[in-house]
C-alpha positions in Angstrom: -35.7 15.0 5.5 -39.2 13.6 4.9 -40.0 11.1 2.2 -41.8 13.8 0.2 -38.9 16.2 0.1 -36.8 16.3 -2.9 -33.2 15.2 -2.7 -31.4 18.1 -4.3 -28.0 16.4 -4.1 -29.2 13.5 -6.3 -29.8 15.8 -9.2 -27.0 15.9 -11.9 -26.3 19.5 -12.9 -26.4 19.9 -16.7 -23.5 21.2 -18.7 -24.7 24.3 -20.6 -21.3 25.7 -21.4 -18.3 23.5 -22.3 -14.7 24.4 -22.9 -12.7 22.2 -25.1 -9.0 22.8 -24.8 -7.2 21.7 -28.0 -8.7 22.2 -31.5 -7.0 19.2 -33.3 -8.8 16.3 -34.8 -10.1 15.0 -31.5 -10.8 18.5 -30.0 -12.8 19.8 -32.9 -14.8 16.6 -33.1 -15.7 16.8 -29.4 -16.7 20.5 -29.8 -18.9 19.7 -32.8 -20.7 17.0 -30.9 -21.4 19.5 -28.1 -22.4 22.3 -30.2 -24.8 20.1 -32.1 -26.4 19.0 -28.9 -27.3 22.6 -28.0 -24.4 23.4 -25.7 -22.5 26.7 -25.9 -19.1 25.5 -26.8 -15.7 27.3 -26.3 -12.9 25.8 -28.5 -9.5 26.9 -27.5 -6.0 26.3 -28.9 -2.7 28.1 -28.4 -2.4 29.7 -31.9 -4.8 31.1 -34.4 -3.9 28.7 -37.3 -4.7 25.8 -34.9 -8.0 27.3 -34.0 -8.8 28.1 -37.6 -8.2 24.5 -38.7 -10.4 23.3 -35.9 -13.2 25.6 -37.0 -12.8 24.5 -40.6 -13.0 20.9 -39.6 -16.3 21.6 -37.8 -17.6 23.5 -40.8 -16.7 20.7 -43.2 -18.3 18.2 -40.9 -21.6 20.1 -40.6 -21.6 20.6 -44.5 -21.3 16.9 -45.0 -24.4 16.4 -42.7 -26.4 19.1 -44.7 -25.4 17.4 -47.9 -26.6 14.0 -46.6 -29.9 15.6 -45.3 -28.9 14.7 -41.7 -29.0 18.5 -40.7 -30.8 21.5 -42.1 -29.0 24.7 -43.1 -30.7 26.4 -40.2 -29.5 23.8 -37.8 -26.0 24.1 -39.1 -26.0 27.9 -38.6 -27.4 27.6 -35.1 -24.7 25.0 -34.3 -22.0 27.3 -35.6 -23.5 30.1 -33.5 -23.0 28.1 -30.4 -19.3 27.7 -31.2 -16.8 30.3 -29.9 -13.2 29.7 -31.0 -10.4 31.5 -29.4 -6.7 31.6 -28.4 -7.6 33.2 -25.2 -7.9 30.6 -22.5 -9.6 33.1 -20.2 -12.7 32.6 -22.3 -13.1 29.1 -20.5 -13.5 30.8 -17.1 -17.3 30.3 -16.9 -17.6 26.9 -18.4 -19.6 24.3 -16.6 -17.2 21.6 -17.7 -13.9 21.2 -19.5 -12.6 18.6 -21.9 -8.8 18.7 -22.7 -7.8 17.2 -26.1 -4.1 18.2 -26.2 -1.2 16.0 -27.5 -0.6 12.9 -25.5 2.2 14.3 -23.3 1.8 14.1 -19.5 3.7 17.2 -18.7 1.6 19.2 -21.2 -1.7 17.9 -19.9 -0.6 18.6 -16.3 0.2 22.2 -17.2 -3.2 22.6 -18.9 -5.0 21.1 -15.9 -3.3 23.2 -13.4 -4.3 26.3 -15.4 -8.0 25.3 -15.9 -8.4 24.1 -12.3 -7.5 27.6 -11.1 -9.4 29.3 -13.9 -12.7 27.3 -14.0 -13.9 27.5 -10.4 -17.6 26.5 -11.3 -16.7 23.5 -13.6 -18.5 20.4 -12.5 -15.7 18.2 -13.9 -12.4 18.6 -15.7 -11.9 15.8 -18.2 -9.0 14.6 -20.2 -9.4 12.9 -23.5 -6.1 10.9 -22.9 -6.0 7.5 -24.5 -3.3 6.0 -22.2 -2.0 8.3 -19.6 -2.7 8.1 -15.9 -5.7 10.3 -14.8 -4.3 10.0 -11.3 -1.0 11.7 -12.4 -3.0 14.4 -14.4 -5.2 15.1 -11.4 -2.2 15.6 -9.0 -1.5 18.8 -10.9 -4.7 20.4 -9.6 -5.9 21.7 -6.3 -9.2 19.9 -6.6 -8.4 16.3 -7.9 -11.8 15.3 -7.1 -13.2 17.0 -10.2 -10.7 15.3 -12.6 -11.6 12.3 -14.7 -11.2 10.8 -18.2 -13.6 11.1 -21.1 -11.9 9.1 -23.8 -13.5 9.6 -27.2 -12.7 7.7 -30.4 -11.7 9.2 -33.7 -13.8 10.7 -35.3 -15.2 11.9 -32.1 -18.3 13.4 -33.8 -19.2 10.1 -35.4 -18.2 7.2 -33.1 -20.7 6.8 -30.2 -18.5 5.3 -27.4 -16.9 7.2 -24.7 -14.8 5.6 -21.9 -15.5 7.4 -18.6 -12.4 6.9 -16.6 -12.4 7.1 -12.8 -9.1 7.7 -10.9 -9.2 6.9 -7.2 -9.4 10.6 -6.3 -12.5 11.5 -8.3 -15.8 12.4 -6.6 -18.5 10.0 -7.8 -20.8 13.0 -8.4 -18.3 14.3 -11.0 -18.4 10.8 -12.8 -22.3 10.9 -12.7 -22.2 14.4 -14.3 -19.7 13.4 -17.0 -21.7 10.3 -17.9 -24.9 12.3 -17.9 -23.1 14.9 -20.3 -22.2 12.0 -22.6 -25.7 10.8 -22.9 -27.0 14.3 -23.4 -24.7 14.6 -26.4 -25.8 11.4 -28.0 -22.9 9.2 -26.8 -22.7 5.8 -25.1 -20.6 5.9 -22.0 -19.0 3.0 -20.3 -17.3 3.3 -16.9 -13.7 2.1 -16.6 -11.0 2.3 -14.0 -7.8 4.3 -14.3 -5.7 1.4 -15.7 -3.2 1.7 -18.6 -4.9 2.1 -22.0 -8.4 1.5 -20.4 -10.5 -1.0 -22.3 -10.7 -0.4 -26.0 -6.9 0.5 -26.6 -5.9 -2.4 -24.3 -7.6 -4.7 -26.6 -7.2 -3.0 -30.0 -3.6 -1.6 -30.1 -1.7 -4.9 -29.6 -4.0 -6.4 -32.3 -3.3 -3.4 -34.6 0.5 -3.7 -34.0 0.4 -7.4 -34.9 -1.4 -6.5 -38.1 1.2 -4.0 -39.0 3.9 -6.7 -38.3 2.2 -9.0 -40.7 2.3 -6.3 -43.3 6.0 -5.5 -42.5 7.0 -9.2 -42.8 5.3 -9.7 -46.0 2.8 -12.2 -44.9 -0.1 -10.5 -46.8 -0.9 -7.2 -48.4 -2.6 -4.5 -46.4 -5.8 -5.0 -48.3 -5.8 -8.7 -47.7 -4.9 -8.4 -44.0 -8.0 -6.2 -43.6 -10.2 -8.3 -45.7 -9.2 -11.3 -43.6 -10.5 -9.6 -40.5 -13.7 -8.3 -42.1 -14.7 -11.5 -43.7 -13.1 -14.0 -41.3 -14.1 -12.5 -37.9 -16.8 -10.0 -39.0 -15.1 -6.8 -38.3 -16.8 -3.9 -40.0 -13.5 -2.3 -40.7 -10.1 -3.9 -40.9 -7.4 -3.1 -38.4 -5.1 -1.3 -40.8 -7.9 0.9 -42.1 -8.9 1.6 -38.6 -5.3 2.6 -37.6 -5.3 5.1 -40.6 -8.7 6.5 -39.4 -7.6 7.0 -35.9 -4.1 8.3 -36.9 -0.9 6.4 -37.0 0.8 9.0 -34.7 -1.9 8.4 -32.2 -1.3 4.7 -32.4 2.5 5.2 -32.0 1.9 7.5 -28.9 -0.3 4.9 -27.2 2.1 2.0 -28.0 5.2 3.9 -26.8 3.4 5.1 -23.6 2.2 1.6 -22.8 5.6 0.0 -23.5 7.1 2.6 -21.0 4.3 2.0 -18.5 4.2 -1.8 -18.6 7.6 -3.0 -20.0 5.6 -5.6 -22.0 7.1 -6.3 -25.4 3.7 -6.8 -27.0 3.5 -2.9 -27.1 6.7 -2.6 -29.1 6.0 -0.4 -32.1 7.0 -2.0 -35.5 9.7 -0.3 -37.4 7.2 0.3 -40.4 4.9 2.3 -38.0 7.8 4.5 -37.0 8.9 5.0 -40.6 5.3 6.1 -41.7 5.0 8.5 -38.8 8.4 10.0 -39.5 7.5 10.4 -43.1 4.3 12.3 -42.2 2.0 9.4 -43.5 -0.3 9.6 -40.6 -3.5 8.2 -42.2 -6.7 9.8 -43.5 -6.0 13.1 -42.0 -2.8 13.6 -44.1 -4.1 11.7 -47.2 -1.7 8.9 -46.9 -1.0 6.2 -44.2 -0.9 2.6 -44.6 -3.3 3.2 -47.5 -3.4 6.1 -49.9 -6.4 8.4 -49.7 -5.2 11.2 -52.0 -7.8 10.4 -54.6 -10.7 9.7 -52.1 -13.3 12.3 -52.1 
């Protein structure tokens, strides 16, 4: 090839159609981000009520943007027009890329990846939004593990800018490049991390958050004062307990339990208080109550 000939292999193919598998709090936020960026977005879940809740979450998020003059009514309508919600996973067949946002259970994710790997032959990458599970183990369920990587968003995915792009040993660097380009095209800031337990953010934050819950559990200080200490003492924008409520206490517990099983390290032991709150359905903002009470917050 001469110096003047274009290197076609260097071009990163764009994602024009995205399939999001899982319409929960993370999935619908990821879908909203893609549709807002002009990408045709297929949002899939296994039953119609889950799909309807996901669409309602997107509609509510766009309505807030319109109310705050961050989006016009026409832009809202165009965004919703790019969204196709369904219980039929066959709708994902023509997607350029797939992001899975199912519950944090390895067997479930492996089942999903085996299916979308066979279904989505043209997909540039197949990504999991896992917050703690091994991408290598997920990729092993597919016939083409070189396409499988992690795109770990943070809740709420439609608001927080960071995405951890996680590279298992089996991934093709071209797939990582395409995933990173996709993140940037949708207004996100990607960082590249290796396929290690809990990646970067959760590796740092979750033990810190568990310690904050232990302080509350042992009566050292109130929830409000623990958060205020972090906000005013170490310049955190949001305290650790409010952050846990925002992310979801069930998500925190899943990560803690997965990391305890993976590492055997006692610092990942979940406090009894966290288990009690999750068992009681007090999961944080998404249920109206968690560590704090949001029932009267508009």
